[in-house]
C-alpha positions in Angstrom: 113.7 251.6 212.0 110.7 249.1 212.0 107.1 250.1 211.1 106.0 250.8 214.5 104.8 253.8 216.0 107.1 256.2 217.8 106.8 259.6 219.6 109.4 262.2 218.5 110.5 265.3 220.5 111.4 268.2 219.0 112.3 271.7 221.3 111.6 275.2 219.1 112.1 278.7 220.1 108.3 279.4 220.0 104.8 278.5 219.7 104.7 280.2 216.4 107.5 278.4 215.2 106.2 275.3 216.8 102.9 275.5 215.3 104.4 276.2 211.5 106.6 273.1 211.7 103.8 271.4 213.0 101.1 272.3 210.1 103.7 271.2 207.6 104.7 268.0 208.9 101.5 266.8 209.7 100.2 268.4 206.3 102.7 266.7 204.1 101.9 263.2 206.8 104.8 262.8 208.1 103.1 263.3 211.3 99.3 262.1 212.4 99.9 264.6 215.4 101.9 267.2 216.9 101.3 268.8 220.8 102.6 271.8 221.3 104.0 272.1 225.4 104.9 275.2 226.7 106.7 277.2 227.5 109.3 275.1 229.2 112.5 275.5 230.5 115.8 274.6 228.8 119.1 274.4 230.7 121.9 272.8 228.5 125.5 273.2 227.6 126.2 275.0 223.9 129.3 275.8 222.8 131.3 275.5 226.2 129.0 277.4 228.6 125.7 276.7 230.1 122.2 278.2 228.1 119.1 278.7 229.6 116.4 279.5 227.2 112.3 279.2 227.3 111.4 276.7 224.9 108.3 274.9 223.5 108.2 271.2 223.3 106.9 269.3 220.1 105.5 266.0 220.9 105.2 264.2 217.4 103.6 260.6 216.5 104.2 259.5 213.8 105.9 255.7 212.7 109.3 254.2 212.5 108.8 254.1 208.9 108.2 257.8 208.6 110.9 258.8 210.7 114.0 259.5 207.8 111.4 261.7 205.9 110.1 263.6 209.3 114.0 264.2 210.2 115.3 265.6 206.8 111.8 267.6 207.2 112.6 268.8 210.9 116.2 269.9 209.7 115.1 271.8 206.5 112.2 273.5 208.7 114.0 274.1 212.1 115.9 277.5 212.8 118.2 275.8 215.4 122.1 275.0 213.9 121.4 271.5 215.9 117.8 271.3 216.8 116.9 268.5 219.0 115.3 265.4 217.4 114.4 262.5 219.7 112.7 259.2 219.1 111.0 257.1 221.3 109.3 253.8 220.8 105.5 253.5 221.6 106.0 250.2 223.9 102.1 250.1 224.2 99.1 252.3 223.4 95.3 251.7 222.5 95.0 249.9 219.1 92.7 252.2 217.7 95.4 255.4 218.2 98.5 253.4 217.0 96.2 252.2 214.0 95.2 255.5 213.4 98.7 257.3 213.6 99.6 254.5 210.7 97.0 255.4 208.7 97.7 259.1 209.2 101.1 259.0 207.8 100.7 256.6 205.0 
């Protein structure tokens, strides 16, 4: 990924688990900020069946340059076999906020 700012979405089974992951990745400068939203209701297909779970959503702000390391760390920390880790570009935003993301992840 390029050096532009991104948002990474990650679902977790609880607010406590989200807090543990958020503290680690912000502390390691892999993310500038993590919002923990929820609970949310997830409906998805898993192992051939429809599953329904209450989860929490992490909204992670970082840079494309940090994505590979962030993904690897998320896979280490996450309790799921196949966690959701989806990166979305930030197409526009406050110049000061985007600069802050870059500064906190470098």
